[in-house]
Each structure stands twice: as C-alpha cells, then as structure tokens.
C-alpha positions as CSV (number, residue, x, y, z in Angstrom):
1,X,127.7,157.9,52.7
2,X,130.7,156.2,51.1
3,X,131.6,152.6,50.2
4,X,135.3,151.9,50.8
5,X,137.6,149.0,50.4
6,X,138.8,147.7,53.7
7,X,142.3,146.5,54.5
8,X,141.2,142.9,54.0
9,X,139.8,143.6,50.6
10,X,136.2,143.7,51.9
11,X,133.7,146.5,51.3
12,X,132.9,148.8,54.2
13,X,130.0,151.1,54.9
14,X,130.0,153.2,58.1
15,X,127.6,151.3,60.4
16,X,126.3,154.5,62.0
17,X,125.2,155.9,58.7
18,X,123.7,152.6,57.7
19,X,121.8,152.3,61.0
20,X,120.3,155.8,60.5
21,X,119.0,154.7,57.0
22,X,117.5,151.6,58.6
23,X,115.9,153.6,61.4
24,X,117.7,151.8,64.1
25,X,120.5,152.7,66.5
26,X,124.1,151.6,65.6
27,X,124.0,149.4,68.8
28,X,120.8,147.8,67.7
29,X,122.2,147.2,64.2
30,X,125.3,145.5,65.8
31,X,123.1,143.4,68.0
32,X,120.8,142.3,65.2
33,X,123.9,141.4,63.2
34,X,125.3,139.2,66.0
35,X,121.9,137.4,66.2
36,X,121.9,136.8,62.5
37,X,119.0,139.1,61.6
38,X,121.0,141.3,59.1
39,X,121.3,140.0,55.5
40,X,123.9,142.0,53.6
41,X,124.5,141.5,49.9
42,X,127.0,143.3,47.7
43,X,127.2,142.8,43.9
44,X,128.7,144.4,40.9
45,X,126.1,146.1,38.7
46,X,125.3,144.9,35.2
47,X,123.4,146.4,32.2
48,X,122.4,150.0,33.1
49,X,124.2,149.6,36.5
50,X,127.5,148.4,34.9
51,X,130.5,150.0,36.8
52,X,128.5,150.4,39.9
53,X,128.2,148.5,43.1
54,X,124.8,147.5,44.6
55,X,124.5,147.0,48.3
56,X,121.3,145.5,49.8
57,X,120.7,145.3,53.5
58,X,117.7,143.5,54.9
59,X,116.5,143.4,58.6
60,X,113.4,141.6,59.9
61,X,110.8,144.0,58.6
62,X,112.8,146.6,56.7
63,X,115.6,147.1,54.2
64,X,117.8,149.5,52.4
65,X,119.5,149.4,48.9
66,X,122.2,151.7,47.8
67,X,123.9,152.1,44.5
68,X,127.5,153.4,44.5
69,X,129.6,154.7,41.7
70,X,133.2,153.6,40.9
71,X,134.6,156.1,43.5
72,X,132.4,154.7,46.3
73,X,130.0,157.6,46.4
74,X,126.3,156.8,47.0
75,X,124.3,157.9,44.0
76,X,120.9,156.3,44.5
77,X,119.2,154.7,47.5
78,X,115.8,153.3,48.5
79,X,114.2,152.1,51.7
80,X,111.3,149.7,52.4
C-alpha cells in the first residue's frame, strides 16, 4: 500500500486496498463515506514518528491506522 500526493495536493490511498484492510468491499467503503460513516485523519508524525505520515480511518465499529515513510511506503499498520 502506498500513500501518494494527488494532483490537488491531497493525499491519496487506493480505496480498494484500504477497504480490504477494513474488511469491507470497496463499494461498501464508498457508500459508508457518502453517508458520513468514514472518519479519515492524516497528520505529520512527531517525536519518534518525525518524518512520517500517520493515517487513521474509522468506520462504525472498526478502524485502521497506517504509518507511511517519506516516500509514501506503508511501514506499520494496525487494525481494531
């Protein structure tokens, strides 16, 4: 999984890969997002995570957090 910078300056993660990690289909993830049930947060790391980007996605009863290095490569992830 990669984190890339989109053409509008926004960060982009492939929704199909993200859906798999959240144990939903890509269509369900899109539907949940349309209804406002997806909370996505992206922030720059600090301290031990300096130079990294932290992505947190929350659904109704589950979530995923990924840590990406400077090149956009996923280096650590967790699910709940």
